[in-house]
DSSP file (Angstrom, degrees, kcal/mol; ACC not computed):
  #  RESIDUE AA STRUCTURE BP1 BP2  ACC     N-H-->O    O-->H-N    N-H-->O    O-->H-N    TCO  KAPPA ALPHA  PHI   PSI    X-CA   Y-CA   Z-CA
    1    1 A M              0   0    0      0, 0.0     2,-0.0     0, 0.0     0, 0.0   0.000 360.0 360.0 360.0 131.6   59.9   24.1  -85.0
    2    2 A P        -     0   0    0      0, 0.0     2,-0.3     0, 0.0     0, 0.0  -0.331 360.0-117.0 -70.4 151.4   61.1   27.6  -84.6
    3    3 A K        -     0   0    0     -2,-0.0     2,-0.4     0, 0.0     0, 0.0  -0.659  22.7-152.6 -86.6 142.0   64.4   28.3  -83.0
    4    4 A L        -     0   0    0     -2,-0.3     2,-0.2     4,-0.0     3,-0.0  -0.937  14.5-129.0-112.4 136.6   64.5   30.3  -79.8
    5    5 A D     >  -     0   0    0     -2,-0.4     4,-2.2     1,-0.1     5,-0.2  -0.578  19.1-121.0 -84.7 153.0   67.5   32.3  -78.9
    6    6 A D  H  > S+     0   0    0      1,-0.2     4,-2.6    -2,-0.2     5,-0.2   0.861 110.6  54.0 -58.5 -40.1   69.0   31.9  -75.5
    7    7 A L  H  > S+     0   0    0      2,-0.2     4,-2.5     1,-0.2    -1,-0.2   0.913 109.0  47.6 -64.8 -43.1   68.6   35.5  -74.5
    8    8 A A  H  > S+     0   0    0      2,-0.2     4,-2.5     1,-0.2    -1,-0.2   0.915 113.0  48.7 -64.9 -42.7   64.8   35.5  -75.3
    9    9 A M  H  X S+     0   0    0     -4,-2.2     4,-2.6     2,-0.2    -2,-0.2   0.921 111.5  49.5 -63.4 -43.4   64.3   32.2  -73.3
   10   10 A H  H  X S+     0   0    0     -4,-2.6     4,-2.6     2,-0.2    -2,-0.2   0.922 111.2  49.5 -60.8 -44.4   66.2   33.6  -70.4
   11   11 A R  H  X S+     0   0    0     -4,-2.5     4,-2.6     2,-0.2    -2,-0.2   0.925 111.3  49.4 -60.9 -45.5   64.1   36.8  -70.5
   12   12 A D  H  X S+     0   0    0     -4,-2.5     4,-2.3     1,-0.2    -2,-0.2   0.910 112.1  48.3 -59.5 -43.2   60.9   34.8  -70.6
   13   13 A H  H  X S+     0   0    0     -4,-2.6     4,-2.8     2,-0.2    -1,-0.2   0.904 111.0  50.1 -65.9 -40.7   62.1   32.7  -67.7
   14   14 A S  H  X S+     0   0    0     -4,-2.6     4,-2.5     2,-0.2    -2,-0.2   0.918 111.1  49.0 -63.3 -43.4   63.0   35.7  -65.6
   15   15 A E  H  X S+     0   0    0     -4,-2.6     4,-2.5     2,-0.2    -1,-0.2   0.906 112.2  48.9 -62.6 -41.2   59.6   37.3  -66.3
   16   16 A A  H  X S+     0   0    0     -4,-2.3     4,-2.7     2,-0.2    -2,-0.2   0.928 111.2  49.1 -64.6 -44.9   57.9   34.1  -65.3
   17   17 A K  H  X S+     0   0    0     -4,-2.8     4,-2.2     2,-0.2    -2,-0.2   0.899 110.9  50.9 -61.8 -39.9   59.9   33.8  -62.1
   18   18 A F  H  X S+     0   0    0     -4,-2.5     4,-2.1     2,-0.2    -2,-0.2   0.932 111.7  47.2 -61.9 -46.0   59.1   37.5  -61.3
   19   19 A E  H  X S+     0   0    0     -4,-2.5     4,-3.0     1,-0.2    -2,-0.2   0.901 108.9  54.9 -61.8 -40.6   55.4   36.8  -61.8
   20   20 A H  H  X S+     0   0    0     -4,-2.7     4,-2.7     1,-0.2    -1,-0.2   0.914 107.0  50.2 -59.7 -43.1   55.6   33.7  -59.7
   21   21 A R  H  X S+     0   0    0     -4,-2.2     4,-2.1     2,-0.2    -1,-0.2   0.923 112.1  48.0 -61.0 -43.7   57.1   35.7  -56.8
   22   22 A L  H  X S+     0   0    0     -4,-2.1     4,-2.5     1,-0.2    -2,-0.2   0.920 112.4  48.9 -61.5 -43.9   54.3   38.3  -57.1
   23   23 A W  H  X S+     0   0    0     -4,-3.0     4,-2.6     1,-0.2    -2,-0.2   0.903 110.2  50.3 -64.5 -40.7   51.7   35.6  -57.2
   24   24 A L  H  X S+     0   0    0     -4,-2.7     4,-2.4     2,-0.2    -1,-0.2   0.867 109.6  51.6 -65.8 -35.2   53.1   33.8  -54.2
   25   25 A E  H  X S+     0   0    0     -4,-2.1     4,-2.5     2,-0.2    -2,-0.2   0.912 109.4  50.6 -64.8 -42.0   53.1   37.2  -52.3
   26   26 A D  H  X S+     0   0    0     -4,-2.5     4,-3.0     2,-0.2    -2,-0.2   0.939 110.6  48.9 -57.3 -47.3   49.4   37.5  -53.3
   27   27 A I  H  X S+     0   0    0     -4,-2.6     4,-2.7     2,-0.2    -2,-0.2   0.897 109.7  51.5 -62.2 -40.9   48.7   34.1  -52.0
   28   28 A K  H  X S+     0   0    0     -4,-2.4     4,-1.9     2,-0.2    -1,-0.2   0.929 112.6  46.3 -59.8 -45.0   50.5   34.9  -48.7
   29   29 A H  H  X S+     0   0    0     -4,-2.5     4,-2.5     1,-0.2    -2,-0.2   0.915 111.9  51.0 -63.5 -44.2   48.4   38.0  -48.4
   30   30 A W  H  X S+     0   0    0     -4,-3.0     4,-2.8     1,-0.2    -2,-0.2   0.895 107.8  52.8 -62.0 -40.2   45.2   36.1  -49.2
   31   31 A R  H  X S+     0   0    0     -4,-2.7     4,-2.4     2,-0.2    -1,-0.2   0.912 109.2  49.5 -62.8 -41.1   46.0   33.4  -46.6
   32   32 A T  H  X S+     0   0    0     -4,-1.9     4,-2.2     1,-0.2    -2,-0.2   0.940 112.8  47.1 -61.1 -46.1   46.4   36.2  -44.0
   33   33 A E  H  X S+     0   0    0     -4,-2.5     4,-2.8     1,-0.2    -2,-0.2   0.877 109.9  53.5 -64.2 -36.8   43.1   37.7  -45.1
   34   34 A H  H  X S+     0   0    0     -4,-2.8     4,-2.7     2,-0.2    -1,-0.2   0.896 107.9  50.0 -65.6 -39.9   41.4   34.2  -45.0
   35   35 A R  H  X S+     0   0    0     -4,-2.4     4,-1.9     2,-0.2    -2,-0.2   0.925 113.0  46.9 -62.7 -43.0   42.6   33.7  -41.4
   36   36 A E  H  X S+     0   0    0     -4,-2.2     4,-2.2     2,-0.2    -2,-0.2   0.908 112.4  49.9 -63.5 -41.5   41.2   37.1  -40.5
   37   37 A A  H  X S+     0   0    0     -4,-2.8     4,-3.0     2,-0.2    -2,-0.2   0.892 107.5  54.1 -64.3 -39.5   38.0   36.3  -42.3
   38   38 A A  H  X S+     0   0    0     -4,-2.7     4,-2.2     1,-0.2    -1,-0.2   0.904 109.2  48.5 -61.5 -40.4   37.7   33.0  -40.4
   39   39 A A  H  X S+     0   0    0     -4,-1.9     4,-2.2     2,-0.2    -1,-0.2   0.902 112.1  48.9 -65.1 -40.5   38.0   34.8  -37.1
   40   40 A M  H  X S+     0   0    0     -4,-2.2     4,-2.7     2,-0.2    -2,-0.2   0.904 110.7  50.3 -65.9 -40.1   35.4   37.3  -38.3
   41   41 A L  H  X S+     0   0    0     -4,-3.0     4,-2.8     2,-0.2    -2,-0.2   0.894 109.6  51.1 -64.7 -38.3   33.1   34.4  -39.3
   42   42 A A  H  X S+     0   0    0     -4,-2.2     4,-2.3     2,-0.2    -2,-0.2   0.909 111.5  47.4 -63.7 -41.3   33.6   32.8  -35.9
   43   43 A A  H  X S+     0   0    0     -4,-2.2     4,-2.4     2,-0.2    -2,-0.2   0.900 112.2  50.0 -65.6 -39.8   32.7   36.1  -34.2
   44   44 A A  H  X S+     0   0    0     -4,-2.7     4,-2.5     2,-0.2    -2,-0.2   0.900 110.1  50.4 -64.6 -40.2   29.7   36.4  -36.5
   45   45 A Q  H  X S+     0   0    0     -4,-2.8     4,-2.4     2,-0.2    -2,-0.2   0.903 109.9  50.1 -65.2 -40.0   28.6   32.8  -35.6
   46   46 A A  H  X S+     0   0    0     -4,-2.3     4,-1.9     2,-0.2    -2,-0.2   0.918 112.3  47.5 -62.8 -42.6   29.0   33.5  -31.9
   47   47 A A  H  X S+     0   0    0     -4,-2.4     4,-2.4     2,-0.2    -2,-0.2   0.879 109.4  54.3 -65.1 -37.1   26.8   36.7  -32.4
   48   48 A F  H  X S+     0   0    0     -4,-2.5     4,-2.4     2,-0.2    -2,-0.2   0.916 108.7  48.0 -61.9 -43.8   24.3   34.6  -34.4
   49   49 A H  H  X S+     0   0    0     -4,-2.4     4,-2.2     2,-0.2    -1,-0.2   0.857 109.8  52.9 -66.0 -34.3   24.1   32.1  -31.5
   50   50 A K  H  X S+     0   0    0     -4,-1.9     4,-2.1     2,-0.2    -2,-0.2   0.904 109.3  48.8 -65.9 -40.4   23.6   35.0  -29.1
   51   51 A L  H  X S+     0   0    0     -4,-2.4     4,-2.4     2,-0.2    -2,-0.2   0.904 109.0  53.5 -63.5 -41.2   20.8   36.3  -31.3
   52   52 A E  H  X S+     0   0    0     -4,-2.4     4,-2.4     1,-0.2    -2,-0.2   0.911 109.0  48.6 -59.5 -42.9   19.3   32.8  -31.3
   53   53 A A  H  X S+     0   0    0     -4,-2.2     4,-2.7     2,-0.2    -1,-0.2   0.884 109.7  52.2 -65.0 -38.3   19.4   32.8  -27.4
   54   54 A A  H  X S+     0   0    0     -4,-2.1     4,-2.4     2,-0.2    -2,-0.2   0.896 109.2  49.9 -64.7 -39.1   17.7   36.3  -27.4
   55   55 A I  H  X S+     0   0    0     -4,-2.4     4,-2.4     2,-0.2    -2,-0.2   0.923 111.5  48.6 -64.4 -43.8   15.0   34.9  -29.7
   56   56 A D  H  X S+     0   0    0     -4,-2.4     4,-2.2     1,-0.2    -2,-0.2   0.917 112.4  48.6 -61.6 -43.4   14.5   31.9  -27.3
   57   57 A G  H  X S+     0   0    0     -4,-2.7     4,-2.4     1,-0.2    -1,-0.2   0.885 110.4  51.4 -63.4 -38.9   14.4   34.2  -24.3
   58   58 A H  H  X S+     0   0    0     -4,-2.4     4,-2.2     2,-0.2    -2,-0.2   0.911 108.5  51.3 -64.8 -42.5   11.9   36.5  -26.1
   59   59 A A  H  X S+     0   0    0     -4,-2.4     4,-2.2     1,-0.2    -2,-0.2   0.912 111.3  47.7 -61.4 -42.1    9.6   33.5  -26.9
   60   60 A E  H  X S+     0   0    0     -4,-2.2     4,-2.6     1,-0.2    -1,-0.2   0.895 109.3  53.2 -66.9 -38.6    9.7   32.4  -23.2
   61   61 A A  H  X S+     0   0    0     -4,-2.4     4,-2.3     2,-0.2    -1,-0.2   0.888 108.9  50.5 -62.4 -38.0    8.9   36.0  -22.1
   62   62 A I  H  X S+     0   0    0     -4,-2.2     4,-2.5     2,-0.2    -2,-0.2   0.928 110.5  48.7 -64.8 -44.6    5.9   36.0  -24.4
   63   63 A R  H  X S+     0   0    0     -4,-2.2     4,-2.3     1,-0.2    -2,-0.2   0.913 112.0  49.0 -61.6 -41.9    4.7   32.7  -23.0
   64   64 A A  H  X S+     0   0    0     -4,-2.6     4,-2.3     2,-0.2    -1,-0.2   0.897 110.7  50.5 -64.1 -40.0    5.1   34.0  -19.4
   65   65 A H  H  X S+     0   0    0     -4,-2.3     4,-2.7     2,-0.2    -2,-0.2   0.899 108.7  52.8 -64.1 -40.4    3.2   37.1  -20.3
   66   66 A E  H  X S+     0   0    0     -4,-2.5     4,-2.4     2,-0.2    -2,-0.2   0.930 109.6  48.3 -59.5 -45.8    0.4   35.0  -21.8
   67   67 A R  H  X S+     0   0    0     -4,-2.3     4,-2.2     1,-0.2    -2,-0.2   0.904 111.9  49.5 -62.0 -40.8    0.2   33.0  -18.5
   68   68 A H  H  X S+     0   0    0     -4,-2.3     4,-2.5     2,-0.2    -1,-0.2   0.906 109.8  51.1 -65.2 -41.3    0.1   36.2  -16.5
   69   69 A L  H  X S+     0   0    0     -4,-2.7     4,-2.9     1,-0.2    -2,-0.2   0.911 109.2  51.1 -61.4 -41.8   -2.6   37.6  -18.8
   70   70 A E  H  X S+     0   0    0     -4,-2.4     4,-2.3     2,-0.2    -1,-0.2   0.905 110.8  47.9 -62.8 -41.5   -4.6   34.4  -18.2
   71   71 A R  H  X S+     0   0    0     -4,-2.2     4,-2.4     2,-0.2    -1,-0.2   0.914 112.3  50.0 -64.1 -41.2   -4.3   34.7  -14.4
   72   72 A H  H  X S+     0   0    0     -4,-2.5     4,-2.3     2,-0.2    -2,-0.2   0.922 109.7  50.2 -63.7 -44.6   -5.3   38.3  -14.6
   73   73 A E  H  X S+     0   0    0     -4,-2.9     4,-2.4     1,-0.2    -1,-0.2   0.918 110.7  50.8 -58.4 -43.3   -8.4   37.5  -16.7
   74   74 A G  H  X S+     0   0    0     -4,-2.3     4,-2.3     1,-0.2    -2,-0.2   0.900 108.9  50.8 -61.8 -40.8   -9.3   34.8  -14.2
   75   75 A A  H  X S+     0   0    0     -4,-2.4     4,-1.4     2,-0.2    -1,-0.2   0.881 108.9  51.7 -65.2 -37.6   -8.9   37.3  -11.3
   76   76 A I  H  X S+     0   0    0     -4,-2.3     4,-0.6     1,-0.2     5,-0.5   0.936 111.6  46.3 -64.2 -45.2  -11.2   39.7  -13.2
   77   77 A H  H >< S+     0   0    0     -4,-2.4     3,-0.8     1,-0.2    -2,-0.2   0.864 111.4  52.0 -67.1 -34.7  -13.9   37.0  -13.7
   78   78 A E  H 3< S+     0   0    0     -4,-2.3    -1,-0.2     1,-0.2    -2,-0.2   0.775  95.7  70.3 -69.4 -25.7  -13.6   35.9  -10.0
   79   79 A H  H 3< S-     0   0    0     -4,-1.4    -1,-0.2    -3,-0.3    -2,-0.2   0.766  89.6-153.0 -64.0 -25.3  -14.1   39.5   -8.9
   80   80 A E    <<  -     0   0    0     -3,-0.8     2,-0.1    -4,-0.6    -3,-0.1   0.943  17.2-168.8  51.6  59.2  -17.7   39.3  -10.1
   81   81 A W        -     0   0    0     -5,-0.5    -1,-0.1     1,-0.1     5,-0.1  -0.455  23.8-148.7 -78.0 153.4  -18.2   42.9  -10.8
   82   82 A D  S    S+     0   0    0     -2,-0.1     2,-0.3     3,-0.1    -1,-0.1   0.532  79.5  38.9 -96.1  -9.5  -21.6   44.2  -11.5
   83   83 A S  S    S-     0   0    0      2,-0.3    -2,-0.1     1,-0.0     0, 0.0  -0.771  86.1-108.2-132.7 178.4  -20.5   46.9  -13.8
   84   84 A S  S    S+     0   0    0     -2,-0.3     2,-0.5     2,-0.1    -3,-0.0   0.351  91.0  93.8 -90.0   7.0  -17.9   47.4  -16.6
   85   85 A V  S    S-     0   0    0      2,-0.0     2,-0.6     0, 0.0    -2,-0.3  -0.876  74.4-133.0-104.8 128.4  -15.8   49.6  -14.3
   86   86 A C        +     0   0    0     -2,-0.5    -2,-0.1     1,-0.1   -10,-0.0  -0.674  28.2 171.5 -80.9 121.2  -13.0   48.1  -12.4
   87   87 A E        +     0   0    0     -2,-0.6    -1,-0.1     5,-0.0     3,-0.1   0.418  48.5 100.2-109.0   0.1  -13.1   49.3   -8.8
   88   88 A D     >  -     0   0    0      1,-0.2     4,-2.4     2,-0.0     5,-0.2  -0.779  58.0-159.9 -88.6 110.4  -10.4   47.0   -7.4
   89   89 A P  H  > S+     0   0    0      0, 0.0     4,-2.5     0, 0.0     5,-0.2   0.833  90.2  55.7 -61.2 -32.0   -7.2   49.1   -7.2
   90   90 A K  H  > S+     0   0    0      2,-0.2     4,-2.4     1,-0.2     5,-0.2   0.934 110.4  43.8 -65.8 -45.5   -5.0   45.9   -7.1
   91   91 A L  H  > S+     0   0    0      2,-0.2     4,-2.4     1,-0.2    -1,-0.2   0.887 113.9  51.2 -66.6 -38.3   -6.5   44.6  -10.4
   92   92 A A  H  X S+     0   0    0     -4,-2.4     4,-2.1     2,-0.2    -2,-0.2   0.915 111.9  46.6 -65.1 -42.0   -6.3   48.1  -12.0
   93   93 A A  H  X S+     0   0    0     -4,-2.5     4,-2.3     2,-0.2    -2,-0.2   0.908 111.9  50.8 -66.1 -41.6   -2.6   48.4  -11.0
   94   94 A E  H  X S+     0   0    0     -4,-2.4     4,-2.5     1,-0.2    -2,-0.2   0.900 108.8  52.2 -62.6 -39.4   -1.9   44.8  -12.2
   95   95 A H  H  X S+     0   0    0     -4,-2.4     4,-2.2     2,-0.2    -1,-0.2   0.913 108.7  49.8 -63.6 -42.2   -3.6   45.7  -15.5
   96   96 A Q  H  X S+     0   0    0     -4,-2.1     4,-2.1     2,-0.2    -1,-0.2   0.904 110.4  50.7 -62.6 -40.4   -1.4   48.8  -15.9
   97   97 A D  H  X S+     0   0    0     -4,-2.3     4,-2.6     1,-0.2    -2,-0.2   0.913 109.1  51.3 -62.2 -42.4    1.7   46.7  -15.2
   98   98 A L  H  X S+     0   0    0     -4,-2.5     4,-2.4     1,-0.2    -2,-0.2   0.889 108.6  51.4 -62.9 -38.9    0.6   44.2  -17.8
   99   99 A E  H  X S+     0   0    0     -4,-2.2     4,-2.3     2,-0.2    -1,-0.2   0.902 110.6  48.6 -64.0 -40.5    0.2   46.9  -20.4
  100  100 A A  H  X S+     0   0    0     -4,-2.1     4,-2.2     2,-0.2    -2,-0.2   0.914 112.1  48.2 -66.1 -42.5    3.7   48.2  -19.6
  101  101 A V  H  X S+     0   0    0     -4,-2.6     4,-2.5     1,-0.2    -2,-0.2   0.904 111.7  50.8 -63.8 -40.7    5.2   44.8  -19.9
  102  102 A H  H  X S+     0   0    0     -4,-2.4     4,-2.4     2,-0.2    -2,-0.2   0.909 109.4  49.7 -64.2 -42.2    3.3   44.2  -23.2
  103  103 A A  H  X S+     0   0    0     -4,-2.3     4,-2.1     2,-0.2    -1,-0.2   0.896 111.7  49.4 -63.3 -40.0    4.6   47.5  -24.6
  104  104 A E  H  X S+     0   0    0     -4,-2.2     4,-2.5     2,-0.2    -2,-0.2   0.905 111.0  49.5 -64.2 -42.3    8.1   46.6  -23.6
  105  105 A A  H  X S+     0   0    0     -4,-2.5     4,-2.8     2,-0.2    -2,-0.2   0.884 108.8  52.9 -65.2 -38.6    7.7   43.2  -25.3
  106  106 A R  H  X S+     0   0    0     -4,-2.4     4,-2.4     2,-0.2    -1,-0.2   0.924 110.3  47.6 -61.9 -44.0    6.4   44.8  -28.5
  107  107 A H  H  X S+     0   0    0     -4,-2.1     4,-2.2     2,-0.2    -2,-0.2   0.922 113.3  47.6 -63.3 -44.7    9.5   47.1  -28.6
  108  108 A A  H  X S+     0   0    0     -4,-2.5     4,-2.6     1,-0.2    -2,-0.2   0.899 111.6  51.4 -62.9 -40.6   11.8   44.1  -28.0
  109  109 A H  H  X S+     0   0    0     -4,-2.8     4,-2.7     1,-0.2    -2,-0.2   0.920 108.9  50.0 -63.9 -43.7   10.0   42.1  -30.7
  110  110 A D  H  X S+     0   0    0     -4,-2.4     4,-2.2     2,-0.2    -1,-0.2   0.907 112.0  48.1 -61.9 -42.4   10.3   44.9  -33.2
  111  111 A R  H  X S+     0   0    0     -4,-2.2     4,-2.6     2,-0.2     5,-0.2   0.926 113.3  47.3 -63.9 -45.1   14.1   45.2  -32.5
  112  112 A L  H  X S+     0   0    0     -4,-2.6     4,-3.0     1,-0.2    -2,-0.2   0.896 110.9  52.0 -64.2 -39.8   14.6   41.5  -32.8
  113  113 A A  H  X S+     0   0    0     -4,-2.7     4,-2.4     2,-0.2    -1,-0.2   0.924 112.1  45.7 -62.7 -43.9   12.6   41.3  -36.0
  114  114 A E  H  X S+     0   0    0     -4,-2.2     4,-2.2     2,-0.2    -2,-0.2   0.930 115.3  46.2 -65.3 -45.6   14.7   44.1  -37.6
  115  115 A L  H  X S+     0   0    0     -4,-2.6     4,-2.8     2,-0.2     5,-0.2   0.920 112.2  51.8 -62.6 -44.3   17.9   42.5  -36.5
  116  116 A H  H  X S+     0   0    0     -4,-3.0     4,-2.7     1,-0.2     5,-0.2   0.930 110.0  48.3 -59.0 -47.1   16.8   39.1  -37.7
  117  117 A E  H  X S+     0   0    0     -4,-2.4     4,-2.2    -5,-0.2    -1,-0.2   0.908 113.2  47.7 -62.0 -42.3   15.9   40.4  -41.1
  118  118 A C  H  X S+     0   0    0     -4,-2.2     4,-2.2     2,-0.2    -2,-0.2   0.934 113.4  47.1 -64.3 -46.4   19.2   42.3  -41.5
  119  119 A V  H  X S+     0   0    0     -4,-2.8     4,-2.4     1,-0.2    -2,-0.2   0.930 113.5  47.7 -62.1 -46.5   21.3   39.3  -40.3
  120  120 A M  H  X S+     0   0    0     -4,-2.7     4,-2.4    -5,-0.2    -1,-0.2   0.888 110.6  51.7 -65.2 -38.5   19.5   36.9  -42.6
  121  121 A A  H  X S+     0   0    0     -4,-2.2     4,-2.2    -5,-0.2    -1,-0.2   0.914 111.2  47.8 -63.2 -42.2   19.8   39.2  -45.6
  122  122 A E  H  X S+     0   0    0     -4,-2.2     4,-2.5     2,-0.2    -2,-0.2   0.897 111.2  50.4 -65.7 -40.3   23.6   39.5  -45.0
  123  123 A I  H  X S+     0   0    0     -4,-2.4     4,-2.4     2,-0.2    -2,-0.2   0.921 110.1  50.1 -64.6 -42.8   24.0   35.7  -44.7
  124  124 A R  H  X S+     0   0    0     -4,-2.4     4,-2.4     1,-0.2    -2,-0.2   0.923 111.8  48.2 -60.4 -43.8   22.0   35.2  -47.9
  125  125 A E  H  X S+     0   0    0     -4,-2.2     4,-2.2     2,-0.2    -2,-0.2   0.911 110.4  51.4 -63.9 -41.9   24.2   37.7  -49.8
  126  126 A L  H  X S+     0   0    0     -4,-2.5     4,-2.7     1,-0.2     5,-0.3   0.919 111.2  47.8 -60.6 -43.8   27.4   36.1  -48.4
  127  127 A L  H  X S+     0   0    0     -4,-2.4     4,-2.6     1,-0.2     7,-0.2   0.902 109.6  52.6 -65.0 -40.1   26.3   32.7  -49.5
  128  128 A K  H  < S+     0   0    0     -4,-2.4     5,-0.4     1,-0.2     6,-0.3   0.897 114.8  42.8 -61.9 -39.1   25.4   34.0  -53.0
  129  129 A L  H  < S+     0   0    0     -4,-2.2     3,-0.3    -5,-0.2    -2,-0.2   0.897 121.2  37.8 -73.7 -41.2   28.9   35.6  -53.3
  130  130 A T  H  < S+     0   0    0     -4,-2.7     2,-0.8     1,-0.2    -2,-0.2   0.773 114.1  53.1 -87.3 -26.0   30.9   32.7  -51.9
  131  131 A L  S >< S-     0   0    0     -4,-2.6     3,-3.2    -5,-0.3    -1,-0.2  -0.654  88.3-148.5-108.4  74.6   28.9   29.8  -53.4
  132  132 A S  T 3  S+     0   0    0     -2,-0.8    -3,-0.1    -3,-0.3     3,-0.1  -0.134  80.1   7.4 -48.7 124.9   29.0   30.8  -57.0
  133  133 A G  T 3  S+     0   0    0     -5,-0.4    -1,-0.3     1,-0.3     2,-0.1   0.458  94.6 146.5  81.8   1.0   25.8   29.6  -58.7
  134  134 A A    <   -     0   0    0     -3,-3.2     2,-0.8    -6,-0.3    -1,-0.3  -0.414  50.2-129.7 -72.2 145.4   24.3   28.5  -55.4
  135  135 A V        -     0   0    0     -3,-0.1     2,-0.6    -2,-0.1    -1,-0.1  -0.868  25.1-162.3 -93.7 115.4   20.6   28.7  -55.0
  136  136 A V        -     0   0    0     -2,-0.8   -12,-0.0   -12,-0.0     2,-0.0  -0.881  20.3-120.3-103.6 122.6   20.0   30.5  -51.7
  137  137 A S        -     0   0    0     -2,-0.6     3,-0.1     1,-0.1    -1,-0.0  -0.318  22.9-133.3 -64.8 139.6   16.6   30.1  -50.3
  138  138 A E        -     0   0    0      1,-0.2    -1,-0.1    -2,-0.0   -17,-0.0  -0.428  43.5 -69.9 -83.9 165.7   14.6   33.3  -49.7
  139  139 A P        -     0   0    0      0, 0.0     2,-0.2     0, 0.0    -1,-0.2  -0.240  50.8-132.0 -59.3 143.5   12.8   33.8  -46.4
  140  140 A T        -     0   0    0      1,-0.1     5,-0.1    -3,-0.1     2,-0.1  -0.563  31.0 -89.9 -90.7 160.9    9.8   31.7  -45.8
  141  141 A S    >   -     0   0    0     -2,-0.2     3,-1.6     1,-0.1     4,-0.5  -0.386  32.5-121.4 -65.1 146.6    6.5   33.0  -44.7
  142  142 A W  G >  S+     0   0    0      1,-0.3     3,-0.6     2,-0.2    -1,-0.1   0.739 113.6  64.4 -63.3 -20.2    6.1   33.1  -40.9
  143  143 A L  G 3  S+     0   0    0      1,-0.2    -1,-0.3     0, 0.0    -2,-0.0   0.760 100.7  50.5 -72.0 -23.6    3.1   30.9  -41.4
  144  144 A E  G <  S+     0   0    0     -3,-1.6    -1,-0.2     2,-0.0    -2,-0.2   0.510  91.8  98.5 -92.4  -5.3    5.4   28.1  -42.8
  145  145 A T  S <  S-     0   0    0     -3,-0.6     3,-0.1    -4,-0.5    -3,-0.0  -0.373  81.9 -94.6 -84.4 162.4    7.9   28.2  -39.9
  146  146 A E        -     0   0    0      1,-0.1    -1,-0.1    -2,-0.1    -2,-0.0  -0.242  55.7 -78.2 -70.0 163.7    8.0   25.8  -37.0
  147  147 A E              0   0    0      1,-0.2    -1,-0.1     0, 0.0     0, 0.0  -0.294 360.0 360.0 -65.1 147.6    6.3   26.8  -33.8
  148  148 A V              0   0    0     -3,-0.1    -1,-0.2   -89,-0.0   -89,-0.1   0.463 360.0 360.0 -65.8 360.0    8.1   29.2  -31.5
């Protein structure tokens, strides 16, 4: 076994202790960052739940619009017109209102779809980074998802 001189051993120990202090400072910094990240993840989760509520509200608005359209269709059929031209100003105004509501719903749907895709893509990337080697499912077809 080779002999070590006291000075060399002392120097090695000092270097190790110095590195240990640096590493412990790194760990202290990482813990601070992890606490901040946990707060950001909690905020992201709250925002995710808010998006979920917006999606639920949008689905209900679509169902309500469907019911209104059905009532409007019924009113048109009850009107018993003899021609293809609507002469009832009330029905014509209601139809215009329905078109405006539908256009608004289309715009809301497009915004929600874009936001949903962005959020899901970011979540998948985060999982891929944090769960090394994890298989992260890609989006499923809208045909395979549960009913709204």
